DRENLOSE-246820 format. One record per residue (C-alpha): residue in three letters; chain; x, y, z negated. Coordinates in steps of 0.1 Angstrom, whole numbers. Layout:
REM residues N
{"ALA","A",{X,Y,Z}}
...
END
This chain:
REM residues 129
{"UNK","A",{606,835,-776}}
{"UNK","A",{620,867,-765}}
{"UNK","A",{618,879,-728}}
{"UNK","A",{654,887,-716}}
{"UNK","A",{658,911,-687}}
{"UNK","A",{681,889,-661}}
{"UNK","A",{713,889,-667}}
{"UNK","A",{715,903,-701}}
{"UNK","A",{733,870,-712}}
{"UNK","A",{758,881,-690}}
{"UNK","A",{761,913,-703}}
{"UNK","A",{770,909,-737}}
{"UNK","A",{794,876,-726}}
{"UNK","A",{812,904,-706}}
{"UNK","A",{813,930,-739}}
{"UNK","A",{823,901,-759}}
{"UNK","A",{853,894,-737}}
{"UNK","A",{863,933,-732}}
{"UNK","A",{864,937,-767}}
{"UNK","A",{887,907,-771}}
{"UNK","A",{908,924,-747}}
{"UNK","A",{911,953,-760}}
{"UNK","A",{917,944,-795}}
{"UNK","A",{955,946,-800}}
{"UNK","A",{954,978,-779}}
{"UNK","A",{923,988,-805}}
{"UNK","A",{948,979,-838}}
{"UNK","A",{976,998,-817}}
{"UNK","A",{956,1027,-819}}
{"UNK","A",{952,1039,-856}}
{"UNK","A",{989,1032,-862}}
{"UNK","A",{1022,1052,-846}}
{"UNK","A",{1042,1038,-817}}
{"UNK","A",{1079,1040,-823}}
{"UNK","A",{1085,1073,-800}}
{"UNK","A",{1056,1090,-823}}
{"UNK","A",{1078,1097,-849}}
{"UNK","A",{1112,1114,-848}}
{"UNK","A",{1126,1108,-885}}
{"UNK","A",{1124,1080,-904}}
{"UNK","A",{1145,1073,-935}}
{"UNK","A",{1144,1051,-969}}
{"UNK","A",{1159,1050,-1005}}
{"UNK","A",{1151,1040,-1041}}
{"UNK","A",{1136,1064,-1064}}
{"UNK","A",{1142,1059,-1102}}
{"UNK","A",{1108,1045,-1103}}
{"UNK","A",{1114,1013,-1092}}
{"UNK","A",{1104,1023,-1055}}
{"UNK","A",{1115,1026,-1023}}
{"UNK","A",{1104,1062,-1009}}
{"UNK","A",{1102,1062,-969}}
{"UNK","A",{1104,1095,-951}}
{"UNK","A",{1081,1098,-917}}
{"UNK","A",{1081,1127,-899}}
{"UNK","A",{1055,1117,-875}}
{"UNK","A",{1053,1140,-838}}
{"UNK","A",{1029,1168,-846}}
{"UNK","A",{997,1169,-830}}
{"UNK","A",{963,1190,-839}}
{"UNK","A",{945,1159,-836}}
{"UNK","A",{961,1134,-860}}
{"UNK","A",{977,1132,-892}}
{"UNK","A",{989,1102,-915}}
{"UNK","A",{971,1095,-945}}
{"UNK","A",{996,1069,-955}}
{"UNK","A",{1003,1033,-949}}
{"UNK","A",{988,1000,-951}}
{"UNK","A",{1010,977,-965}}
{"UNK","A",{1014,941,-966}}
{"UNK","A",{1039,920,-989}}
{"UNK","A",{1055,886,-975}}
{"UNK","A",{1081,860,-988}}
{"UNK","A",{1107,879,-970}}
{"UNK","A",{1097,918,-965}}
{"UNK","A",{1070,945,-977}}
{"UNK","A",{1055,955,-941}}
{"UNK","A",{1044,993,-938}}
{"UNK","A",{1020,1001,-911}}
{"UNK","A",{1018,1036,-904}}
{"UNK","A",{985,1049,-900}}
{"UNK","A",{978,1079,-876}}
{"UNK","A",{942,1094,-886}}
{"UNK","A",{918,1114,-866}}
{"UNK","A",{914,1145,-886}}
{"UNK","A",{884,1149,-896}}
{"UNK","A",{880,1111,-900}}
{"UNK","A",{887,1089,-937}}
{"UNK","A",{911,1060,-925}}
{"UNK","A",{918,1030,-947}}
{"UNK","A",{956,1029,-966}}
{"UNK","A",{969,1010,-989}}
{"UNK","A",{993,1040,-999}}
{"UNK","A",{990,1078,-998}}
{"UNK","A",{1014,1097,-981}}
{"UNK","A",{1023,1126,-1006}}
{"UNK","A",{1041,1155,-991}}
{"UNK","A",{1063,1182,-1004}}
{"UNK","A",{1067,1220,-998}}
{"UNK","A",{1102,1220,-987}}
{"UNK","A",{1095,1194,-960}}
{"UNK","A",{1072,1203,-943}}
{"UNK","A",{1058,1175,-915}}
{"UNK","A",{1075,1148,-934}}
{"UNK","A",{1055,1122,-950}}
{"UNK","A",{1067,1105,-982}}
{"UNK","A",{1053,1068,-986}}
{"UNK","A",{1062,1044,-1016}}
{"UNK","A",{1069,1010,-1015}}
{"UNK","A",{1072,982,-1042}}
{"UNK","A",{1112,979,-1047}}
{"UNK","A",{1106,939,-1047}}
{"UNK","A",{1140,928,-1036}}
{"UNK","A",{1127,922,-1000}}
{"UNK","A",{1135,940,-970}}
{"UNK","A",{1115,969,-962}}
{"UNK","A",{1098,970,-924}}
{"UNK","A",{1076,1001,-907}}
{"UNK","A",{1055,978,-883}}
{"UNK","A",{1052,993,-849}}
{"UNK","A",{1030,981,-819}}
{"UNK","A",{1064,973,-804}}
{"UNK","A",{1077,954,-829}}
{"UNK","A",{1092,960,-863}}
{"UNK","A",{1124,981,-876}}
{"UNK","A",{1140,974,-912}}
{"UNK","A",{1147,1005,-930}}
{"UNK","A",{1159,990,-967}}
{"UNK","A",{1184,973,-973}}
END
């Protein structure tokens, strides 16, 4: 058995409680809030996908590499990922960029005859249909 300094277990319990409390905040930190997206639209593409166009607020320390995608019985749910520059953030769908639309990211979602929603920490927004 290893001797521990007094209070070590209490400190670990406090740290665990703090991490549990911060869990939702930590999750929200890696995605865009609704007020950080200046433009959001969707339209069908001839490739059997829905193209979501989003214009995140311009930031020098963060960018949008794409989206995390989950599919339920009724909807395709996208989370727009907010990633620090110089970091690699996991995404399910990579963002595309076009020189004719600077600052806009384009994300292709499957057209599964379902609603397409963008998920924000404050709630979901339906973008298609």
